[in-house]
C-alpha distance (Angstrom), angle and dihedral (degrees) to the residues before:
residue distance angle dihedral
X1 . . .
X2 3.81 . .
X3 3.80 88.8 .
X4 3.80 90.1 57.6
X5 3.81 91.0 46.5
X6 3.79 88.7 53.8
X7 3.80 89.0 67.4
X8 3.81 89.6 65.3
X9 3.80 91.6 55.5
X10 3.80 91.3 46.0
X11 3.82 90.3 51.4
X12 3.82 92.0 51.5
X13 3.81 89.6 47.3
X14 3.81 90.7 53.0
X15 3.81 90.1 50.0
X16 3.83 89.7 52.5
X17 3.81 90.2 51.9
X18 3.83 92.5 48.1
X19 3.80 89.3 51.0
X20 3.80 88.9 51.0
X21 3.80 91.0 53.4
X22 3.80 90.6 49.3
X23 3.82 90.4 50.0
X24 3.79 89.9 52.4
X25 3.80 88.0 53.4
X26 3.84 90.6 49.9
X27 3.79 92.7 57.2
X28 3.76 144.2 -92.5
X29 3.82 96.5 -66.1
X30 3.81 92.8 53.4
X31 3.79 90.1 46.9
X32 3.82 92.6 49.1
X33 3.82 90.3 50.6
X34 3.80 90.6 50.5
X35 3.80 91.2 48.3
X36 3.81 88.5 54.0
X37 3.82 88.5 51.9
X38 3.80 90.1 51.5
X39 3.82 89.7 54.8
X40 3.82 92.7 60.9
X41 3.82 115.6 113.8
X42 3.81 92.6 -119.5
X43 3.80 92.7 56.1
X44 3.81 92.6 44.7
X45 3.82 90.5 52.4
X46 3.82 88.9 47.5
X47 3.81 90.3 52.8
X48 3.81 91.2 50.7
X49 3.80 91.0 50.2
X50 3.82 90.5 46.0
X51 3.82 89.6 50.9
X52 3.80 91.1 51.7
X53 3.81 90.7 49.6
X54 3.83 91.2 46.4
X55 3.80 89.7 53.8
X56 3.81 91.2 46.8
X57 3.80 90.6 48.4
X58 3.80 92.4 49.1
X59 3.80 95.4 46.0
X60 3.80 93.5 48.5
X61 3.81 89.1 47.0
X62 3.81 90.6 54.6
X63 3.80 90.5 47.6
X64 3.82 88.1 57.4
X65 3.82 92.2 54.2
X66 3.85 96.2 87.8
X67 3.80 89.6 55.6
X68 3.80 92.1 52.5
X69 3.81 100.0 37.5
X70 3.79 120.9 46.8
X71 3.78 111.5 179.4
X72 3.77 120.2 -171.1
X73 3.77 122.0 -143.8
X74 3.76 104.3 -171.4
X75 3.79 108.0 -52.5
X76 3.82 94.8 -20.5
X77 3.78 134.0 68.5
X78 3.79 122.4 -116.8
X79 3.83 107.5 -99.2
X80 3.82 115.2 -100.7
X81 3.82 91.4 -123.3
X82 3.82 90.1 58.6
X83 3.80 91.8 52.5
X84 3.79 92.9 47.0
X85 3.80 92.3 45.4
X86 3.79 92.4 49.4
X87 3.79 92.0 52.0
X88 3.80 92.7 47.0
X89 3.81 91.1 49.3
X90 3.81 90.1 49.9
X91 3.83 89.7 49.0
X92 3.80 90.4 50.3
X93 3.82 93.0 46.2
X94 3.79 93.8 49.4
X95 3.82 89.9 47.4
X96 3.81 90.9 52.6
X97 3.82 90.6 50.3
X98 3.80 92.3 49.4
X99 3.81 92.2 47.2
X100 3.82 89.0 48.5
X101 3.79 91.4 52.2
X102 3.80 92.6 52.1
X103 3.80 95.1 44.2
X104 3.81 95.1 50.8
């Protein structure tokens, strides 16, 4: 049930990002005002809660992978932990690449 609730927080987060893009389009003053809004304690707490729900959503998604993907290796199936671990490593690697792109 928490996983389904996480979708609500992700939707609100996406709306906040779309508003930010529209404020950028409106000009620097509108963007600066929106940045000030994002610095409010309420919005910061919301972002922390949204991050926690995003992590929960991602982890439960990866735990569902072995039920959706069954890979044979010879006569046996690849263990569920290997599938989950591979997906988490890929998630981590892609995140590092994206962070590297934005920090360069």
